[in-house]
C-alpha positions as CSV (number, residue, x, y, z in Angstrom):
1,M,-3.1,21.0,-20.6
2,H,-2.2,19.0,-17.4
3,S,-1.6,21.9,-15.1
4,N,-3.7,20.3,-12.3
5,L,-1.6,17.1,-12.5
6,S,1.6,19.1,-12.5
7,A,0.6,21.2,-9.5
8,L,-0.4,18.1,-7.5
9,L,2.9,16.4,-8.3
10,K,4.9,19.6,-7.3
11,T,3.0,19.7,-4.0
12,A,3.8,16.0,-3.3
13,L,7.5,16.5,-4.0
14,S,7.8,19.8,-2.0
15,A,8.7,18.0,1.2
16,L,11.7,16.4,-0.4
17,A,15.1,18.0,-0.7
18,P,15.4,19.8,-4.2
19,Q,18.2,17.4,-5.4
20,A,16.7,14.2,-3.9
21,P,16.3,11.6,-6.6
22,V,12.8,10.2,-7.2
23,A,11.5,7.4,-9.4
24,V,8.2,6.5,-11.2
25,A,6.9,3.0,-10.9
26,L,6.3,2.5,-14.6
27,S,4.2,-0.5,-15.6
28,G,3.7,0.8,-19.1
29,G,-0.1,1.3,-18.8
30,A,-1.7,4.7,-19.5
31,D,-1.8,5.7,-15.8
32,S,1.9,5.2,-15.1
33,V,2.8,6.6,-18.5
34,A,0.9,9.8,-17.7
35,L,2.8,10.1,-14.4
36,A,6.1,9.5,-16.1
37,L,5.4,12.2,-18.7
38,V,4.4,14.8,-16.1
39,A,7.3,13.9,-13.8
40,A,9.8,14.1,-16.6
41,E,8.5,17.5,-17.6
42,H,8.6,18.7,-13.9
43,C,12.1,17.4,-13.2
44,A,13.5,18.8,-16.4
45,S,13.3,22.3,-14.9
46,T,14.8,21.2,-11.5
47,P,18.0,19.7,-10.2
48,R,16.1,16.6,-9.2
49,P,17.2,13.3,-10.8
50,L,14.4,11.1,-12.1
51,Y,14.4,7.3,-12.8
52,F,11.8,5.0,-14.3
53,F,11.5,1.6,-12.5
54,H,9.8,-1.4,-14.2
55,V,9.1,-4.8,-12.7
56,H,9.1,-7.8,-15.1
57,H,6.8,-10.4,-13.4
58,G,7.3,-13.1,-16.0
59,L,3.5,-13.9,-15.9
60,M,2.5,-12.6,-19.3
61,S,3.8,-13.6,-22.7
62,Q,3.9,-9.9,-23.7
63,A,6.3,-9.0,-20.8
64,D,9.5,-9.0,-22.8
65,G,7.9,-6.9,-25.5
66,W,6.7,-4.4,-22.9
67,V,10.3,-3.9,-21.7
68,A,11.5,-3.1,-25.2
69,H,8.6,-0.8,-25.7
70,L,9.3,1.1,-22.5
71,Q,13.0,1.4,-23.4
72,T,12.0,3.3,-26.5
73,F,9.8,5.5,-24.4
74,S,12.5,6.2,-21.8
75,Q,15.1,6.9,-24.4
76,E,12.8,9.4,-26.1
77,L,12.4,11.2,-22.7
78,N,16.1,10.8,-21.8
79,I,15.2,9.2,-18.5
80,P,17.1,6.1,-17.2
81,L,14.9,3.0,-17.2
82,H,15.8,0.2,-14.7
83,V,14.1,-3.2,-15.1
84,C,13.9,-5.8,-12.3
85,H,13.0,-9.4,-13.2
86,V,11.2,-11.2,-10.4
87,Q,9.9,-14.7,-9.7
88,V,6.4,-14.6,-8.4
89,D,5.8,-17.1,-5.6
90,L,2.5,-18.7,-6.6
91,A,2.7,-21.2,-3.7
92,A,2.6,-18.5,-1.0
93,G,-1.1,-18.8,-0.6
94,L,-1.7,-15.1,-1.6
95,G,-3.2,-15.7,-5.0
96,V,-1.7,-14.5,-8.3
97,E,-2.6,-10.8,-7.6
98,G,-1.3,-10.8,-4.0
99,A,1.9,-12.7,-4.8
100,A,2.6,-10.5,-7.8
101,R,2.0,-7.3,-5.7
102,D,4.4,-8.5,-3.0
103,A,7.1,-9.4,-5.5
104,R,6.6,-6.0,-7.2
105,Y,7.0,-4.0,-4.1
106,T,10.0,-6.0,-2.9
107,A,11.7,-5.4,-6.3
108,L,10.8,-1.7,-6.2
109,A,12.2,-1.3,-2.7
110,Q,15.5,-2.9,-3.9
111,L,15.7,-0.5,-6.9
112,C,15.0,2.4,-4.6
113,L,17.8,1.3,-2.3
114,E,20.3,0.7,-5.2
115,H,19.7,4.2,-6.7
116,D,19.3,6.1,-3.4
117,V,15.8,7.2,-4.4
118,A,14.1,9.4,-1.8
119,A,10.5,8.6,-2.9
120,L,8.7,6.3,-5.4
121,L,5.9,7.9,-7.3
122,L,2.8,5.8,-8.0
123,A,0.0,6.7,-10.4
124,H,-3.0,5.5,-8.4
125,H,-6.1,7.6,-9.0
126,R,-9.7,8.0,-7.7
127,Q,-11.0,4.9,-9.4
128,D,-8.1,2.8,-8.1
129,Q,-8.8,4.1,-4.6
130,A,-12.6,3.3,-4.9
131,E,-11.9,-0.2,-6.2
132,T,-9.5,-0.8,-3.3
133,V,-12.1,0.2,-0.7
134,L,-14.7,-2.0,-2.3
135,L,-12.5,-5.0,-2.6
136,R,-11.3,-4.7,1.0
137,L,-14.9,-4.3,2.2
138,L,-15.9,-7.5,0.4
139,R,-12.9,-9.3,2.0
140,G,-14.1,-8.3,5.4
141,T,-11.4,-5.7,6.3
142,G,-11.7,-3.4,9.4
143,V,-11.5,0.3,9.8
144,S,-7.7,0.4,9.0
145,G,-8.2,-1.5,5.8
146,L,-11.1,0.7,4.7
147,A,-8.7,3.7,4.8
148,A,-7.3,2.1,1.7
149,M,-4.3,3.8,0.0
150,R,-2.6,6.8,1.5
151,A,-1.2,9.8,-0.4
152,E,2.1,9.2,1.4
153,A,3.1,5.9,3.0
154,Q,6.1,3.8,4.0
155,R,6.6,0.3,2.7
156,G,9.6,-1.9,2.7
157,G,11.9,1.0,3.5
158,M,10.4,3.0,0.7
159,R,8.7,6.4,0.8
160,L,5.6,6.0,-1.5
161,L,3.9,9.1,-2.9
162,R,0.5,9.0,-4.7
163,P,-0.1,12.6,-5.8
164,W,-3.2,11.8,-7.9
165,L,-5.4,9.7,-5.5
166,E,-8.3,12.2,-5.9
167,V,-7.9,12.7,-9.6
168,E,-10.3,11.2,-12.2
169,R,-8.6,8.6,-14.5
170,A,-9.8,10.6,-17.5
171,E,-7.2,13.3,-16.8
172,L,-4.4,10.7,-16.9
173,L,-5.8,9.1,-20.0
174,A,-5.8,12.5,-21.7
175,V,-2.1,13.0,-21.1
176,A,-1.2,9.5,-22.4
177,Q,-3.4,9.9,-25.5
178,A,-2.0,13.3,-26.3
179,Y,1.5,11.8,-26.2
180,E,0.4,9.0,-28.5
181,Q,-1.0,11.5,-31.0
182,R,2.2,13.5,-31.0
183,T,4.6,10.6,-31.3
184,G,2.7,7.4,-32.3
185,W,4.0,5.7,-29.1
186,A,1.1,4.1,-27.2
187,A,0.8,2.8,-23.7
188,V,0.6,-0.9,-23.3
189,Q,-2.6,-2.8,-22.6
190,D,-2.4,-5.4,-19.9
191,P,-5.2,-8.0,-20.4
192,S,-5.1,-9.0,-16.8
193,N,-6.6,-5.6,-15.8
194,T,-10.0,-6.7,-17.0
195,D,-9.7,-10.5,-16.8
196,P,-12.6,-11.7,-14.6
197,K,-10.5,-14.5,-13.1
198,Y,-8.8,-11.9,-11.1
199,A,-10.7,-10.0,-8.3
200,R,-9.9,-6.5,-9.6
201,G,-10.5,-7.6,-13.2
202,A,-13.9,-9.0,-12.3
203,L,-14.8,-5.7,-10.6
204,R,-13.8,-3.7,-13.6
205,S,-15.4,-5.9,-16.2
206,A,-18.5,-7.1,-14.5
207,L,-19.3,-5.0,-11.4
208,A,-18.2,-1.5,-12.4
209,P,-20.6,-1.2,-15.4
210,V,-23.5,-2.0,-13.1
211,L,-22.4,0.4,-10.5
212,N,-21.8,3.1,-13.2
213,T,-25.4,2.7,-14.4
214,H,-27.2,2.6,-11.1
215,W,-24.8,4.5,-8.8
216,P,-22.7,6.8,-11.1
217,A,-21.1,8.5,-8.1
218,W,-19.9,5.3,-6.5
219,C,-16.2,6.1,-6.9
220,Q,-16.6,9.5,-5.2
221,T,-18.7,7.9,-2.4
222,L,-16.1,5.2,-1.7
223,V,-13.2,7.6,-1.8
224,R,-15.1,9.7,0.8
225,H,-15.5,6.6,3.0
226,A,-11.8,6.0,2.7
227,K,-11.1,9.5,4.0
228,Q,-13.5,9.1,6.9
229,A,-12.0,5.7,7.7
230,S,-8.5,7.2,7.7
231,E,-9.6,9.9,10.1
232,A,-11.3,7.4,12.3
233,N,-8.2,5.2,12.3
234,E,-6.1,8.2,13.4
235,V,-8.4,8.7,16.4
236,L,-8.3,5.0,17.3
237,A,-4.5,5.1,17.1
238,E,-4.4,8.1,19.5
239,V,-6.7,6.2,21.9
240,A,-4.5,3.1,21.6
241,A,-1.3,5.1,22.2
242,L,-2.8,6.6,25.4
243,D,-3.9,3.2,26.6
244,L,-0.5,1.6,25.9
245,A,1.3,4.5,27.6
246,A,-0.7,3.7,30.8
247,M,0.2,0.0,30.8
248,D,3.6,0.3,32.3
249,V,5.5,-0.4,29.1
250,K,9.2,-1.3,29.6
251,P,11.4,0.4,27.0
252,E,13.9,-2.5,26.9
253,D,11.5,-5.1,25.7
254,Q,8.2,-3.2,25.0
255,S,6.4,-5.6,27.4
256,F,3.2,-4.3,29.1
257,S,1.3,-5.1,32.3
258,L,-1.4,-7.7,31.9
259,L,-3.2,-6.3,35.0
260,A,-3.4,-2.8,33.4
261,W,-4.5,-4.3,30.1
262,R,-7.2,-6.3,31.9
263,S,-8.7,-3.0,33.2
264,L,-9.7,-1.9,29.7
265,S,-12.9,-2.6,28.0
266,A,-12.9,-5.6,25.5
267,A,-12.9,-3.3,22.5
268,R,-10.0,-1.3,23.8
269,Q,-8.1,-4.4,24.8
270,A,-8.3,-5.6,21.1
271,L,-7.4,-2.1,19.9
272,V,-4.3,-1.7,22.0
273,V,-3.0,-5.2,21.2
274,R,-3.3,-4.4,17.5
275,Y,-1.5,-1.2,18.0
276,W,1.2,-2.8,20.1
277,L,1.9,-5.5,17.5
278,Q,1.9,-2.9,14.7
279,K,4.4,-0.7,16.5
280,Q,6.8,-3.6,16.6
281,G,6.5,-4.3,12.9
282,V,4.4,-7.5,13.2
283,A,2.2,-8.5,10.3
284,M,-1.4,-8.0,11.5
285,P,-3.0,-11.4,12.3
286,G,-6.4,-12.2,11.0
287,E,-9.5,-11.8,13.1
288,R,-9.6,-15.4,14.3
289,R,-5.9,-15.4,15.2
290,L,-6.2,-12.1,17.1
291,A,-9.4,-13.4,18.9
292,D,-7.4,-16.5,20.0
293,L,-4.7,-14.3,21.5
294,L,-7.2,-12.1,23.3
295,R,-9.0,-15.1,24.6
296,Q,-5.8,-16.6,26.0
297,L,-4.8,-13.3,27.6
298,R,-8.2,-13.0,29.3
299,Q,-8.2,-16.6,30.5
300,L,-4.6,-16.3,31.7
301,H,-5.4,-13.4,33.9
302,A,-8.4,-15.2,35.4
303,L,-6.2,-18.1,36.2
304,G,-3.4,-16.1,37.8
305,H,0.0,-14.6,36.9
306,D,1.8,-17.9,37.6
307,R,0.5,-19.4,34.4
308,E,2.5,-18.8,31.2
309,L,1.2,-18.1,27.7
310,L,2.7,-18.8,24.3
311,W,1.0,-17.6,21.1
312,Q,2.9,-18.2,17.9
313,H,2.5,-15.9,14.9
314,G,4.9,-16.6,12.1
315,S,8.4,-16.0,13.3
316,V,7.4,-14.2,16.5
317,A,5.6,-15.2,19.6
318,V,3.6,-13.5,22.3
319,R,4.5,-14.7,25.8
320,C,3.3,-13.8,29.3
321,K,5.4,-14.4,32.4
322,Q,5.0,-12.9,35.9
323,G,2.1,-10.7,34.8
324,R,3.9,-9.1,31.8
325,V,3.1,-9.6,28.1
326,V,6.1,-9.6,25.7
327,L,6.9,-10.2,22.1
328,S,9.8,-12.5,21.2
329,S,11.3,-14.2,18.2
330,G,10.1,-17.7,17.5
């Protein structure tokens, strides 16, 4: 009944060693339940250990009940369930959704480390991808952001696999509903998913019905844009890598020549600085902060190499001395 989903999962796992443990990020919603069911079926015929990881955010009154409900589900499938309780930092300035997401991925990374998990499976599908593209577009993201979620990615030391990014959610719902019909166990319903006070909830409850009526293919269209943005981003990364390689980068501190950087066009100057920061694991600054760094670098060169620069970004700083741009702590 779900041969397509099984085949996609098998393909996603094929790059891993046959006995490498994997885990499913199990929220308890229908999407993750479908992934848990298909993964359990697949791993039962292989030597690969499987775990279910659930993050208890403490934000919903139903959260404790969801844990008990998922324990019943995991026991029925004979798959170990590991639950991590987190404290969501609502004062971080990320909003509830952003803060909960950060807390969730931090907890999942810790669980992966504790259980030596080679990859974490996520149940994101075509509608999720389309929503992500639209939300990022509305927030003013660039080409990199429009690439949205990747089928395979690294985050917090984890290897993330999303085998069903191009699958319609209806296929996942069918798996969860078939299990409910057989056993009576139903996936949980998280009210925040359609709560209009949250960005994604507002999109689903207010905007998606309008889009479905007037632009019924909007999900496919936005997913196609994500693919095109991803390809464009790869080309831009190749250009940035070539430019950086020509800027006399010193291996010991990854500093580059300001004079060589100055010879690039303005667009390529910005591109290579983003790439340089990203290579060193620095959180990407917003457009205004990046523009301030570029402005200082351009003015600095105009004034001569004897002038120093200090651009602070969180716990790191960009400095320039004797014509070389370098990243340092604090």
